[in-house]
N, C-alpha and C positions, 0 to 999 in steps of 0.2 A: 571438512564438509559430510554431506550425506551425499554416497551416487547411488546413480542409478542400478536396480539390480534385474537382471529378467528382462529386458528393455521397457521398466517401466519408468515414470518420468520420476524422480530426484523429489521429496519436499523437505525441505530447508524448512525449518522453525526457531522460536529466538532460543530457544537452547541449545542447540544447534550455533545459531552465529553468537552465543555468551559466550560458548566452547572456543569456539575460533578466535576469539577479540581475547580471551583467557591467556591462550596458549599463545599469541601474536607479541601482544602486550605483559608477559610475567602479571597478568590482575588474578585475583583467584574468583573465580564461578560466580559467586558472589555476587562481588563486586562489578563486574562485564555485565550478568542478567541486569541490578539495579542501573546502572548505565544506559543498557538496553533498552531500558522502559521507562525510563525520567526520558528517553529521549522519545520514544513513541505517542507520550503524554507531552510531550511539550510541541512536538509537532500536531496532533489531536485537537490541541488546546489554540492552537494559534490560525488551522484550520474555523476551528470555531465562532472565532474572532471574523472569518474572513481573507486573512490573509494569502499571501500567494508565498510560497514555498520551495528556492531556489535551490537547489544543492549542487555545486559544482560537479560535472564529471557521470554526474546521474540524473537528475531532470528536477521537472517543474514540477509540483501537486498546489493543484487546489479546488476551490468550490463552485463549481455551475449549478446556477441555476436552472430547472429545466422549467417551462410553463405549464399553465395545463390545457390537456386539451384531452378529443373525443376518441376513443377505442370501439372495442368490439369486446366482446366476451365469447369466447374462441368456441364455448360449449354451446350456445345459444343464438349467438352472429349479432343478438341486442347491443345498441350501442350501449355504452358508458363511460361518465366524464374520468378523468383520470386528473388530481390532483395535483397541484405544481409541486415539486421535489428539489432538493438539493441532491450533488452526484459529487464525488472526489473524484478530479481527473489528474489522470498523471502524464505528461508527456517527458517521455527517454529524451538524453542529452545526445548528441550526436557519437560522444566517447564511447556510452554505452551502448548504441545502436551498432556501431562500430566493432565493438567488442565482443559481444552478441551475434 
């Protein structure tokens, strides 16, 4: 796993996760990368369908709808209407919170 250098926060990518997965489970890097990519695809597909994803000891992901609302243009101060949108929300599990 990537370690912070010079006090900067480490960035862990899919490539780093695949490397660690391949080392820990005697898989090829190509297979580990394919498994992770497939996992991300399955999560995305489930969220698009409106499912709530619960991963024990990690957390819950779900899509939340944000209603239309009025806002302000910070440059002009004029009121603008903000369209409704969807956002992915993540709630960390108690185990994950305690581990961090």
